[in-house]
C-alpha positions in Angstrom: 62.2 256.6 146.0 59.4 254.7 147.6 57.6 258.0 148.5 58.1 259.2 145.0 56.5 256.0 143.6 53.6 256.3 146.0 53.2 260.0 144.9 53.2 259.1 141.2 50.7 256.3 141.9 48.5 258.7 143.7 48.6 261.2 140.9 47.7 258.4 138.4 44.7 257.4 140.5 43.6 261.0 140.8 43.7 261.5 137.1 41.9 258.2 136.4 39.3 258.6 139.0 36.9 261.0 137.1 36.8 258.5 134.2 35.8 255.6 136.3 33.5 257.6 138.6 31.6 259.2 135.7 27.9 259.1 136.7 25.2 257.9 134.2 22.2 260.2 134.0 19.0 259.4 132.1 17.4 262.3 130.3 13.6 262.7 130.9 11.1 261.9 128.2 10.8 264.6 125.6 8.7 267.6 126.6 8.6 269.0 123.1 9.3 267.3 119.7 9.6 268.8 116.2 9.8 266.5 113.1 10.8 267.9 109.7 10.4 265.3 106.9 12.4 265.5 103.7 11.1 263.6 100.6 13.2 260.8 99.1 15.5 262.6 96.7 15.7 259.6 94.4 11.9 259.3 93.9 11.0 260.9 90.6 7.8 262.8 89.6 4.8 260.5 89.5 6.7 257.6 91.3 4.8 256.0 94.1 6.0 256.4 97.7 7.5 253.1 98.9 5.9 252.6 102.3 8.0 249.4 103.1 11.4 251.0 102.3 11.0 254.8 102.5 14.2 256.5 101.4 13.7 260.0 102.9 15.2 261.7 105.9 13.7 263.5 108.9 15.3 266.0 111.2 14.1 265.4 114.7 14.5 267.9 117.5 13.7 266.9 121.1 13.7 269.0 124.2 14.5 267.0 127.4 15.2 267.8 131.0 18.4 266.5 132.7 19.8 266.8 136.2 23.6 266.7 136.2 26.0 266.1 139.1 29.0 268.3 139.5 31.9 267.2 137.3 31.7 264.7 134.4 28.7 262.5 133.6 27.1 260.5 130.8 23.7 261.5 129.6 21.5 258.7 128.1 18.7 259.8 125.6 16.5 256.7 125.4 13.9 256.3 122.6 15.7 258.0 119.7 14.9 256.8 116.2 16.5 253.5 115.3 17.4 255.1 111.9 19.3 257.8 113.7 22.4 259.1 111.9 24.7 259.4 114.9 27.3 261.7 113.3 24.6 264.3 112.6 23.5 264.6 116.3 24.1 267.8 118.2 23.1 268.6 121.8 22.6 272.2 122.9 21.9 273.7 126.3 24.6 271.8 128.3 26.7 274.0 130.6 29.9 272.3 129.7 29.3 271.2 126.1 29.9 267.7 124.8 33.0 265.7 125.3 32.1 262.5 123.4 29.0 261.0 121.6 28.0 257.3 121.5 25.3 255.2 120.0 24.4 251.9 121.6 24.7 248.9 119.3 22.4 246.4 121.0 18.8 246.5 122.2 17.2 244.5 125.0 16.4 241.0 123.5 16.4 237.4 124.6 19.9 236.8 123.2 21.2 240.1 124.8 19.8 239.1 128.2 21.7 235.8 128.1 25.0 237.3 127.0 24.7 240.1 129.5 24.0 237.6 132.3 26.9 235.3 131.5 28.4 234.0 134.8 25.6 235.5 136.9 22.5 233.9 138.5 19.1 233.4 137.0 16.0 231.6 138.0 14.8 228.6 136.0 11.2 227.4 136.4 10.1 224.1 134.9 7.6 221.3 135.4 8.4 218.4 137.7 7.3 215.4 135.5 6.6 213.3 138.6 4.2 215.8 140.3 3.2 218.1 137.4 4.0 221.1 139.5 6.2 224.1 138.6 9.5 224.1 140.4 11.9 227.1 140.5 15.6 227.0 141.4 18.7 229.2 141.0 21.2 228.6 138.3 24.3 230.2 136.8 24.5 231.0 133.0 27.7 229.3 131.7 27.4 229.8 127.9 26.6 232.6 125.5 23.5 232.8 123.3 25.1 231.6 120.1 23.8 228.0 120.1 22.9 225.9 123.1 22.3 227.5 126.5 23.9 225.7 129.4 23.1 226.4 133.0 24.9 225.2 136.2 22.4 224.1 138.8 22.7 222.1 142.0 22.4 218.9 139.8 25.3 219.9 137.5 25.4 221.4 134.0 22.2 221.3 132.0 21.1 222.3 128.5 18.0 224.5 128.5 14.8 223.5 126.5 16.1 220.0 125.6 13.9 218.0 128.0 10.7 218.5 126.0 9.1 220.1 129.1 8.2 223.8 129.5 11.2 225.8 130.9 11.2 229.5 131.7 14.2 231.7 132.7 13.7 234.7 134.9 16.3 237.5 135.2 16.7 239.5 138.3 18.0 242.6 136.5 18.7 244.1 133.0 22.4 243.9 132.2 24.1 247.3 132.0 24.0 249.0 128.6 20.7 247.4 127.4 17.4 249.1 126.9 14.2 248.4 125.1 14.5 251.5 122.9 17.6 252.8 121.0 19.8 255.0 123.1 22.1 257.9 122.2 24.5 259.1 124.9 26.9 262.0 125.4 29.6 262.6 127.9 29.6 266.1 129.4 31.1 268.2 132.2 29.1 270.5 134.5 31.2 272.8 136.8 28.4 273.2 139.4 25.7 270.6 138.5 22.0 271.4 138.3 18.9 270.9 136.2 18.9 271.9 132.6 16.6 271.8 129.5 18.7 270.5 126.6 17.8 270.0 122.9 18.9 266.9 121.0 18.7 267.4 117.2 19.6 264.7 114.7 18.9 263.3 111.2 17.1 259.9 110.9 16.6 257.6 108.0 13.4 255.7 107.1 10.9 258.6 106.5 9.1 259.9 103.4 6.1 261.9 102.3 4.0 262.7 99.3 1.2 265.0 98.3 -2.2 263.9 96.8 -4.6 266.3 95.3 -8.4 266.2 94.7 -9.8 268.6 92.1 -13.6 269.1 91.8 -14.9 270.9 88.7 -17.9 273.2 89.6 -19.5 272.7 86.2 -19.1 270.9 82.8 -15.9 272.1 81.1 -16.3 274.2 78.0 -14.2 276.5 76.0 -14.4 279.1 78.8 -12.6 279.3 82.1 -14.2 277.4 84.9 -13.8 277.1 88.7 -12.7 274.1 90.6 -12.1 273.2 94.2 -8.6 271.9 95.1 -7.9 269.8 98.3 -4.5 268.4 99.1 -3.4 265.7 101.5 0.0 264.9 102.8 0.9 261.2 103.2 3.6 260.7 105.9 5.5 257.5 106.4 7.7 256.6 109.5 9.4 253.2 109.1 11.2 253.5 112.4 10.0 251.6 115.5 9.6 254.8 117.5 6.6 257.1 117.7 6.9 260.9 117.9 3.7 261.9 119.5 2.2 265.4 119.7 5.0 266.7 117.4 5.3 270.0 115.6 5.3 268.7 112.0 7.0 270.3 109.1 7.4 269.2 105.5 10.2 270.2 103.1 9.1 270.4 99.4 11.7 270.2 96.6 14.6 267.9 95.9 17.3 267.8 98.6 20.8 267.4 97.3 22.2 264.5 99.3 25.9 263.7 99.0 26.5 261.6 102.0 25.4 258.0 102.4 23.1 258.7 105.3 21.4 255.3 104.9 24.7 253.6 105.4 25.6 255.8 108.4 22.2 255.0 110.0 23.2 251.7 111.6 20.2 250.5 113.6 20.8 248.8 116.9 20.4 245.0 116.9 17.7 243.1 118.8 18.7 239.4 118.4 16.4 236.5 119.1 17.4 233.5 121.1 17.6 230.3 119.0 18.8 227.2 120.9 20.5 224.0 119.7 20.0 221.2 122.1 23.0 219.5 123.8 22.7 215.9 125.1 19.7 215.2 127.2 20.0 214.9 130.9 22.6 216.3 133.3 26.4 215.9 133.3 26.1 214.7 136.9 24.5 211.5 135.5 27.4 210.9 133.1 27.2 210.6 129.3 25.6 207.5 127.9 26.1 206.2 124.3 23.6 207.7 121.9 22.9 210.8 123.9 24.3 213.1 121.2 21.8 213.7 118.5 22.5 215.6 115.3 21.6 219.3 115.8 18.4 220.5 114.2 18.7 222.9 111.2 19.0 226.6 112.1 15.7 228.3 112.7 14.3 230.5 109.9 14.7 234.3 110.2 12.1 236.1 112.1 9.2 237.1 109.9 8.6 240.8 109.3 5.9 242.6 111.1 2.4 241.9 109.6 1.3 244.6 107.2 -1.8 245.2 109.2 0.3 246.9 111.8 0.8 249.8 109.4 -2.7 249.9 108.0 -4.2 249.7 111.4 -2.9 253.2 112.2 -4.2 255.2 109.3 -5.5 254.5 105.8 -2.7 254.1 103.4 -2.1 256.5 100.4 -3.0 253.7 97.9 -6.3 253.1 99.7 -6.9 256.8 100.0 -6.6 257.2 96.2 -8.8 254.1 95.7 -11.5 255.6 97.9 -11.3 258.8 95.8 -12.7 257.0 92.8 -16.3 257.5 93.8 -17.0 260.5 96.0 -14.5 263.2 96.9 -13.7 263.8 100.5 -15.3 266.7 102.3 -13.1 268.0 105.2 -12.4 271.2 107.0 -8.8 272.2 106.4 -6.5 274.8 107.8 -3.9 275.7 105.2 -0.3 274.9 106.1 2.0 277.9 106.6 4.6 278.3 103.9 8.2 279.5 104.3 11.3 279.7 102.1 14.2 277.4 103.0 16.9 278.3 100.5 15.6 276.9 97.2 13.2 274.6 99.0 9.8 275.2 100.5 8.9 274.5 104.2 5.3 273.8 105.2 4.3 274.0 108.8 1.3 271.8 109.4 -1.1 273.6 111.8 -1.4 272.2 115.3 0.4 269.0 116.3 0.4 265.5 114.9 1.4 262.0 116.0 4.1 260.5 113.7 3.4 256.9 114.7 5.9 254.0 114.7 5.8 251.8 111.5 2.9 254.0 110.4 1.4 255.9 107.5 -0.7 259.0 108.1 -2.7 261.5 106.0 -2.8 265.2 107.0 -5.0 267.6 105.0 -3.0 270.8 104.5 -4.5 272.8 101.5 -8.0 273.7 100.6 -8.9 276.2 97.8 -12.5 276.6 96.9 -12.4 278.6 93.6 -9.3 277.9 91.5 -9.8 279.3 88.0 -8.7 276.9 85.2 -9.3 276.1 81.6 -8.9 273.1 79.2 -6.4 273.6 76.4 -5.9 271.2 73.5 -2.4 270.7 72.2 -1.2 269.5 68.8 2.4 268.9 67.5 3.5 269.5 63.9 5.9 267.4 61.9 7.8 269.4 59.2 9.3 266.3 57.7 5.9 264.5 57.1 3.4 265.0 54.2 -0.2 266.0 55.2 -1.6 264.1 52.2 -0.6 260.8 53.7 -3.6 258.4 54.3 -3.0 258.3 58.1 -6.0 259.2 60.2 -5.9 262.4 62.1 -4.4 262.1 65.6 -6.3 263.1 68.7 -5.2 266.3 70.4 -3.6 266.2 73.9 -5.7 267.8 76.7 -4.1 270.1 79.3 -5.6 271.5 82.5 -4.2 275.0 82.6 -4.0 277.7 85.3 -1.5 279.9 86.9 -0.2 279.7 90.5 -1.3 283.2 91.6 -3.8 284.8 93.9 -5.9 286.0 90.9 -6.5 282.4 89.9 -7.3 281.3 93.4 -4.0 279.8 94.2 -0.8 281.7 95.1 0.9 279.0 97.2 3.7 276.6 96.6 2.4 273.2 95.4 4.6 270.1 96.1 4.7 267.3 93.6 2.1 264.6 93.8 -0.8 262.8 92.2 -4.1 264.5 91.3 -7.6 263.0 91.0 -10.0 265.2 89.0 -13.8 264.9 89.4 -16.4 266.1 86.9 -20.0 266.8 87.6 -22.6 264.5 85.8 -26.3 264.1 86.0 -25.7 261.2 88.4 -23.4 263.2 90.6 -19.6 263.7 90.7 -17.6 261.0 89.0 -13.9 260.4 88.2 -12.9 262.5 85.2 -9.1 262.0 85.0 -6.0 261.4 87.0 -2.7 263.2 86.5 0.4 264.3 88.5 2.0 267.6 89.5 5.7 268.5 89.7 6.8 271.1 92.2 5.2 274.5 91.3 6.4 277.7 92.9 4.2 280.9 93.1 3.7 282.7 89.8 4.4 279.7 87.6 2.1 278.5 84.8 0.6 275.1 85.7 -0.1 272.7 82.8 -1.3 269.2 83.8 -1.6 266.4 81.2 -5.1 264.8 80.9 -6.1 261.9 78.7 -6.2 262.5 74.9 -9.3 264.1 73.5 -12.0 262.1 71.8 -13.5 265.3 70.2 -10.6 267.3 68.9 -8.3 265.9 66.1 -5.6 267.3 63.9 -3.2 266.9 61.1 -0.2 269.2 60.8 2.6 268.6 58.3 4.2 269.9 55.0 2.0 270.4 52.0 4.6 268.9 49.6 5.0 265.1 49.3 8.7 265.5 49.7 8.3 267.2 53.1 10.4 270.1 54.4 12.7 272.0 52.0 16.3 272.0 53.3 18.2 275.2 53.8 16.8 278.7 53.5 13.9 277.8 51.2 10.4 278.2 52.7 8.3 275.1 53.2 4.6 275.3 52.8 2.9 273.9 56.0 -0.8 273.1 56.7 -2.7 272.4 59.9 -6.2 270.9 59.7 -8.1 271.0 63.0 -11.4 269.4 63.8 -13.6 270.2 66.8 -16.6 267.9 67.5 -17.5 269.5 70.8 -20.7 271.5 71.1 -18.7 274.5 72.3 -15.6 276.4 71.0 -12.2 275.2 72.1 -8.6 276.6 72.1 -5.9 274.6 70.4 -2.2 275.2 70.9 -0.1 274.4 67.8 3.5 273.4 68.5 4.9 274.5 65.2 8.5 273.6 65.6 11.4 273.5 68.1 12.6 276.9 69.4 15.7 278.3 67.8 15.8 275.9 64.8 13.4 277.5 62.3 11.9 280.8 61.1 8.1 280.7 61.0 5.5 282.8 59.4 1.9 282.2 60.6 -1.0 284.3 59.3 -1.8 287.2 61.5 -0.1 285.7 64.5 3.4 285.8 65.9 4.6 282.5 67.5 5.7 282.5 71.1 8.1 280.2 72.9 6.4 277.7 75.2 8.0 274.6 76.8 10.8 274.6 74.2 8.5 275.0 71.1 7.4 277.9 68.9 3.6 277.9 69.4 0.4 279.7 68.5 -3.1 279.3 70.1 -6.1 279.3 67.8 -9.8 279.1 68.5 -12.0 276.5 66.8 -15.8 277.1 66.8 -18.2 274.3 67.9 -18.6 271.4 65.5 -16.2 272.8 62.9 -13.1 272.1 60.9 -10.5 274.7 60.2 -7.4 274.9 58.0 -4.4 277.1 58.6 -1.6 277.5 56.0 1.8 278.8 57.2 5.4 278.6 56.2 8.7 277.4 57.8 12.4 277.4 56.9 15.7 276.6 58.5 17.1 279.4 60.7 20.4 280.9 59.8 23.0 279.8 62.4 25.0 282.6 64.1 
């Protein structure tokens, strides 16, 4: 029986040995990094990027070299993004695959050093009040970092930083499991051991991007088509405390459908400060005298956030960039980003490599078109239920900057949503003409950008009769009175009525559907007023 027990105990030790003997291996620093940034899916068209709380994702792929022993080991990947979504991580290139994945929960910090050194020796250095010299001695940490810190020295138990004199603790080592950067680790098994290049790929929270466009008209706009230059910048934000230098950078345009709470899954590791509450002054070897206990001071305030200059010191922010655009457009040499399809989304590969800096904002020029053909279009809406004889003043027409996203018009590339600043030439040089915003435009789509209302083109468009529109199948007489005070002809689009709700008869023109309206486009000569009479009635329902 005794031999059997010894045999069973030996088997148990043999089975447990690999677990306890698992060697920890640190992966080398990344030799190659790719960062793909997805825009915040909850940020709408025209909404500003939030540099302090970016809500987008990034897919980060790092290639690292590891040297594995034979058997089981734990690989530590130090320096991953603090916003890493651990459940999304995959490691490829390991000979034995992955047994288990772990994310460290605590970073190297003053409080973590104290907790990790509990019961172990440290060196305390302080001033001798009698001589004024610095004196060092060995001590043992006896309490955790959740209030007062008590050390055991040759004189007894003493509270740190309660004497009013400078005191410094020196640690001989970093406690196991702590690092200055976030760590992701995997357990693996290698039949033979060896050196391998592995790839760690994961999603991380705290990124975002937006596009900004600068348009430069080549001449004063008139009724004819004109050319304009179009330059686009990408503004990239990384709110994580880790930099990804010399990275292959990619941008995903379009709205990503996010179902999981990735922000909740990205639980950043904690780096706690050390805040001490003083115990009685003196040493326990001297005994406790009446009045030695003083009421504890109030808890310290939370650590202030990093100063905003840390972000602005890296690269000019998007807001400042747009402010700088108000005077003179930027002249840069740009290599157009390579465009690829990614399902219903668009992927842009930024040429070369870029540094995605920690807590930083960066601009990358990615599109430059010299001769985009566009025109100005004036748009007027009609109201069948109003009377054109009312005494209301004519209303100004809306102005649209119109082109088509095709090679023939000088474009033919996918355009991600963003703000646009438009410059117009004047006798004193180029000056700000208008600001507007773009939604996502695919190749082949018509582009219509809203500009400020016209000060030269006005309109009235309503029913001729005081009673307004005739109900049912009776025709209603309608009238459009258009005025053009420009010294050149203009094109006006009349939005006659909603699509599908009415039959319309317009003289010598057939209405076409555009943006949900039945429309016609008419030309107004320079300095003229023109009247168009037409008819409308309710459409018969099927």
